[in-house]
C-alpha positions as CSV (number, residue, x, y, z in Angstrom):
1,M,-11.0,265.8,93.6
2,K,-9.8,262.4,92.5
3,S,-11.4,260.5,89.7
4,I,-11.9,257.2,91.6
5,S,-11.5,256.0,95.2
6,R,-12.0,252.6,96.7
7,A,-12.3,251.6,100.4
8,S,-13.2,248.5,102.4
9,A,-14.5,247.7,105.8
10,P,-14.9,244.3,107.7
11,A,-17.8,242.3,108.8
12,K,-18.4,241.4,112.4
13,V,-19.7,238.7,114.8
14,I,-21.1,239.6,118.2
15,L,-19.5,237.1,120.6
16,F,-21.6,238.2,123.6
17,G,-24.3,240.8,124.3
18,E,-26.5,241.4,121.2
19,H,-29.8,243.0,122.0
20,F,-28.6,243.8,125.6
21,V,-26.3,246.4,124.1
22,V,-29.3,248.4,122.8
23,Y,-30.1,249.1,126.5
24,D,-26.6,250.3,127.5
25,R,-25.2,247.0,128.4
26,P,-21.8,246.0,127.1
27,A,-21.1,243.7,124.1
28,I,-18.0,242.0,122.9
29,V,-17.7,242.3,119.1
30,M,-15.0,241.0,116.8
31,A,-14.2,242.0,113.2
32,I,-13.8,239.0,110.9
33,D,-12.0,238.5,107.6
34,R,-15.0,239.2,105.2
35,R,-15.2,242.8,103.8
36,A,-17.4,245.1,102.0
37,Y,-15.7,247.1,99.1
38,V,-17.0,250.4,97.9
39,T,-15.8,252.2,94.9
40,A,-16.7,255.9,94.3
41,R,-16.2,257.8,91.1
42,I,-17.0,261.3,89.9
43,G,-20.4,261.0,88.2
44,R,-21.2,261.7,84.6
45,E,-24.2,263.8,85.6
46,K,-23.7,266.6,87.9
47,N,-26.9,266.3,90.0
48,L,-27.1,262.6,90.5
49,I,-25.9,260.2,93.1
50,V,-25.9,256.7,91.5
51,V,-25.7,253.6,93.7
52,R,-25.0,250.1,92.3
53,S,-24.8,246.8,94.3
54,R,-23.4,243.7,92.6
55,A,-24.7,241.3,95.3
56,M,-28.2,242.7,95.0
57,N,-28.1,243.1,91.2
58,A,-29.7,246.5,91.7
59,S,-29.0,250.1,91.0
60,G,-30.6,253.4,91.3
61,A,-30.1,257.2,91.1
62,Y,-30.9,259.9,93.6
63,T,-31.3,263.6,92.7
64,I,-29.5,265.9,95.2
65,S,-32.9,266.6,96.6
66,G,-33.5,262.9,97.4
67,E,-35.8,261.7,94.4
68,Y,-35.1,258.1,93.6
69,H,-35.2,256.7,90.0
70,P,-34.6,252.9,89.8
71,I,-32.2,251.8,87.1
72,E,-32.0,248.0,87.8
73,G,-34.6,246.6,90.3
74,G,-37.7,248.3,91.7
75,L,-38.6,251.1,94.1
76,E,-37.9,248.8,97.1
77,N,-34.2,249.6,96.7
78,K,-34.7,253.2,97.5
79,T,-34.7,252.4,101.3
80,K,-31.8,250.0,101.0
81,F,-29.7,252.5,99.2
82,K,-30.7,255.6,101.1
83,P,-28.0,255.4,103.8
84,I,-25.3,255.5,101.1
85,Y,-27.1,258.5,99.5
86,M,-27.2,260.3,102.8
87,I,-23.5,259.8,103.4
88,A,-22.7,261.0,100.0
89,R,-24.9,264.1,100.4
90,R,-23.3,264.9,103.8
91,I,-19.8,264.6,102.5
92,L,-20.6,266.6,99.4
93,A,-21.8,269.4,101.7
94,M,-18.6,269.1,103.8
95,S,-16.5,269.4,100.5
96,G,-18.2,272.3,99.0
97,E,-18.0,270.5,95.6
98,E,-20.9,270.4,93.1
99,T,-20.6,267.1,91.4
100,G,-22.4,263.9,90.9
101,I,-21.0,260.6,92.3
102,E,-21.3,257.0,91.1
103,I,-20.9,254.5,94.0
104,E,-20.5,250.7,93.4
105,V,-20.8,248.1,96.3
106,D,-19.2,244.7,96.0
107,S,-19.4,242.8,99.2
108,T,-18.4,239.4,100.3
109,I,-20.6,239.6,103.4
110,P,-24.0,238.0,103.4
111,I,-26.8,240.4,103.4
112,A,-29.2,240.6,106.3
113,A,-27.5,237.8,108.2
114,G,-26.4,239.3,111.3
115,L,-22.8,240.0,110.2
116,G,-23.0,243.8,109.9
117,S,-23.3,244.0,106.2
118,S,-25.1,247.3,106.1
119,A,-22.8,248.9,108.5
120,A,-19.6,247.7,106.7
121,V,-21.0,249.1,103.5
122,A,-21.9,252.5,105.2
123,V,-18.4,252.7,106.7
124,A,-16.6,251.8,103.4
125,S,-18.8,254.3,101.6
126,A,-17.9,257.1,103.9
127,A,-14.2,256.4,103.6
128,A,-14.3,256.1,99.8
129,I,-16.4,259.2,99.2
130,G,-14.3,261.2,101.6
131,N,-11.2,260.2,99.9
132,L,-12.7,260.9,96.5
133,L,-13.7,264.4,97.4
134,K,-10.4,264.9,99.4
135,V,-12.4,265.5,102.7
136,K,-10.1,264.2,105.4
137,L,-12.2,262.0,107.7
138,S,-10.9,260.7,111.0
139,Q,-12.0,257.2,112.0
140,D,-14.3,258.8,114.6
141,E,-15.9,260.9,111.9
142,I,-16.4,257.9,109.7
143,F,-18.1,256.1,112.5
144,R,-20.4,258.9,113.3
145,L,-21.5,259.2,109.6
146,A,-22.1,255.5,109.4
147,L,-24.1,255.5,112.7
148,E,-26.2,258.3,111.4
149,A,-26.9,256.3,108.2
150,E,-27.7,253.1,110.1
151,R,-30.4,255.0,111.9
152,I,-32.2,255.1,108.5
153,V,-32.4,251.3,108.2
154,H,-32.7,250.2,111.9
155,V,-35.1,251.3,114.5
156,N,-32.7,251.9,117.4
157,P,-29.2,250.9,116.4
158,S,-26.8,250.3,119.3
159,G,-23.7,251.6,117.2
160,V,-21.8,248.4,117.7
161,D,-21.8,247.4,114.0
162,P,-20.4,250.7,112.6
163,A,-17.9,250.8,115.5
164,I,-16.4,247.5,114.7
165,S,-16.3,248.0,110.9
166,T,-14.5,251.3,111.5
167,Y,-11.9,250.3,114.2
168,G,-11.5,246.6,113.6
169,G,-10.0,244.0,116.0
170,T,-12.0,243.0,119.2
171,L,-13.9,245.6,121.2
172,I,-16.0,246.0,124.2
173,Y,-18.7,248.4,123.3
174,R,-21.2,250.2,125.6
175,R,-23.5,252.9,124.2
176,S,-22.8,255.4,126.9
177,E,-19.1,254.8,127.1
178,G,-18.1,254.0,123.3
179,I,-15.4,251.5,122.6
180,R,-12.6,249.9,124.5
181,R,-10.0,247.7,122.9
182,L,-10.0,244.1,124.3
183,E,-6.9,242.0,124.7
184,V,-7.3,238.6,123.0
185,N,-4.6,236.1,123.8
186,V,-6.0,233.1,121.8
187,D,-6.9,232.2,118.2
188,L,-10.5,231.7,118.1
189,P,-11.5,228.8,115.7
190,L,-14.9,230.2,114.6
191,I,-17.4,228.7,112.1
192,I,-20.2,230.8,110.8
193,G,-23.4,229.1,109.9
194,D,-25.9,230.9,107.8
195,T,-29.6,229.9,107.9
196,C,-30.0,231.8,104.6
197,I,-33.2,233.4,106.1
198,E,-33.1,237.2,105.8
199,R,-34.4,239.1,108.7
200,V,-34.9,242.8,109.5
201,T,-32.9,244.0,112.5
202,G,-35.3,246.7,113.3
203,D,-38.1,244.3,113.6
204,M,-36.2,242.1,116.2
205,V,-35.2,245.1,118.2
206,S,-38.7,246.2,118.4
207,H,-39.8,242.9,119.5
208,V,-37.4,242.9,122.3
209,G,-38.4,246.4,123.3
210,G,-42.0,245.5,123.5
211,L,-41.2,242.5,125.6
212,R,-39.2,244.6,127.9
213,G,-42.0,247.2,128.1
214,R,-44.4,244.4,129.3
215,Y,-42.0,242.6,131.6
216,P,-39.3,245.0,132.7
217,S,-38.4,243.3,135.9
218,I,-37.9,240.0,134.2
219,I,-36.2,241.3,131.0
220,D,-33.8,243.5,133.0
221,R,-32.6,240.6,135.1
222,I,-31.9,238.7,131.8
223,M,-29.9,241.7,130.7
224,D,-28.0,241.7,134.0
225,A,-27.0,238.0,133.3
226,G,-25.9,239.1,129.8
227,E,-23.7,241.8,131.3
228,A,-22.1,239.3,133.7
229,I,-21.4,237.0,130.6
230,V,-19.6,239.8,128.9
231,N,-17.4,240.5,131.9
232,L,-16.5,236.8,132.2
233,G,-16.1,236.5,128.5
234,A,-13.6,239.4,128.4
235,E,-11.5,237.7,131.2
236,A,-11.6,234.3,129.2
237,L,-10.4,236.1,126.0
238,R,-7.5,237.5,127.9
239,E,-6.6,234.2,129.5
240,G,-7.2,232.2,126.2
241,N,-9.6,229.8,127.8
242,L,-11.6,228.3,124.9
243,K,-13.7,225.9,127.3
244,V,-15.0,229.0,129.3
245,L,-15.8,231.0,126.1
246,G,-17.8,228.0,124.7
247,D,-19.8,227.6,128.0
248,L,-20.5,231.4,128.1
249,M,-21.7,231.2,124.4
250,N,-24.2,228.5,125.2
251,I,-25.5,230.5,128.2
252,N,-25.8,233.7,126.2
253,H,-27.8,231.9,123.5
254,A,-30.2,230.6,126.1
255,L,-30.8,234.2,127.3
256,L,-31.5,235.2,123.6
257,C,-34.0,232.2,123.3
258,A,-35.7,233.6,126.4
259,L,-36.1,236.9,124.5
260,G,-37.8,235.1,121.6
261,V,-35.2,235.9,118.9
262,S,-34.2,232.4,118.0
263,N,-36.1,230.1,115.7
264,D,-36.2,226.6,114.3
265,A,-33.6,227.2,111.7
266,I,-31.2,228.8,114.1
267,E,-31.7,225.9,116.6
268,R,-31.1,223.3,114.0
269,L,-27.8,224.7,113.0
270,I,-26.7,225.2,116.7
271,G,-27.8,221.7,117.6
272,A,-25.7,220.3,114.7
273,A,-22.7,222.3,115.7
274,R,-22.7,221.2,119.3
275,R,-23.3,217.5,118.4
276,A,-20.2,217.7,116.1
277,G,-18.1,218.9,119.1
278,A,-18.4,222.7,119.1
279,L,-17.4,224.1,122.5
280,G,-20.2,226.6,122.2
281,A,-22.7,228.0,119.6
282,K,-25.1,230.9,119.6
283,L,-26.9,233.2,117.2
284,T,-25.0,236.3,116.4
285,G,-26.7,239.6,115.5
286,A,-30.4,240.3,115.8
287,G,-31.8,236.7,115.3
288,G,-34.9,235.6,113.6
289,G,-32.8,234.1,110.9
290,G,-29.3,235.1,109.8
291,C,-26.2,233.5,111.2
292,I,-24.9,231.5,114.1
293,I,-21.3,231.3,115.4
294,A,-19.7,228.2,116.7
295,L,-16.5,227.9,118.6
296,S,-14.4,224.7,118.1
297,E,-11.1,223.2,119.1
298,P,-8.6,223.9,116.4
299,G,-8.6,220.3,115.1
300,N,-12.4,220.0,114.9
301,V,-13.3,223.0,112.7
302,D,-13.9,221.1,109.4
303,R,-16.2,218.6,111.3
304,V,-18.3,221.4,112.8
305,A,-18.5,223.2,109.5
306,E,-19.7,220.2,107.7
307,A,-22.2,219.3,110.4
308,I,-23.8,222.8,109.8
309,K,-24.0,222.2,106.0
310,H,-25.7,218.8,106.7
311,A,-28.3,220.5,108.8
312,G,-29.3,222.8,105.9
313,G,-27.0,225.9,106.5
314,E,-24.2,227.4,104.6
315,S,-20.9,227.5,106.6
316,F,-17.4,229.1,106.4
317,V,-14.5,229.3,108.7
318,T,-13.4,232.7,109.6
319,G,-10.8,234.6,111.6
320,R,-10.2,237.8,113.4
321,A,-9.7,241.0,111.3
322,M,-7.3,243.4,113.1
323,E,-7.8,246.2,110.6
324,G,-11.0,248.1,110.3
325,V,-11.8,250.5,107.5
326,R,-9.0,251.2,105.0
327,I,-8.5,253.0,101.8
328,E,-7.8,250.5,98.9
329,E,-6.8,253.0,96.3
């Protein structure tokens, strides 16, 4: 065993296909240059798995059997920290070691904002803990551990978030087929706009599932259109056609509005971005709050970012992250 290990994994944006991907339709997802960092240490107490989050100002300890004892913050953090505990317990069993572990999360990714924060933390946790206990985990094994952990938090995760945090770059993901690397021949000037409204992914997925259950013939046709957008989007990325990408983002957002996952705050930021000259803008992730993405001409990025701020959102410019999960030390 080592005494300390640190790993990181990137955030993501879904360019096209959120919600549809849950129903085995393809999505295009891109890793971005914000990362979650997880540090794992051998614990001072043999039977405890301690989790701390700087962003949440919270910490708590699990016994090996799963009893939770808050240290900083209340019992509500038991559910938020449980995926990390489950990953630690699984890797401990794989290692055959009997030791406590202390895990510290330090993330630059907004929480519950549609940027894959929980998946990035799960992926980085698996890598850090595996490295600490000298369990050699492949990227595929890290992905599977993180996906299993995501099922604790989300009702029916597609797997796209842990996939992009593990492998990085730009991927086409379909549940029944897994991942496929996508060739991108253009720099995407992307601006993230955050409504600062936290939402629960599982609630939004359940909402869409209920809608599809009531109106399957209508919702399935919307999802057919979403799949066509992904196919055209992949071609536009290969050709480097920003105008087509912007048009497709706007159409994709309209489909998501039809599913009822947008809201006034999202629409306000999208409207501001488009009026400032964005080629396209859409929500990214589950919706109901969280973030939007806006695509701009390279020379207009700052104007779009400023317009989002004036509309009441937080904004930052981002770029593609080619590297997925990595060991930092």
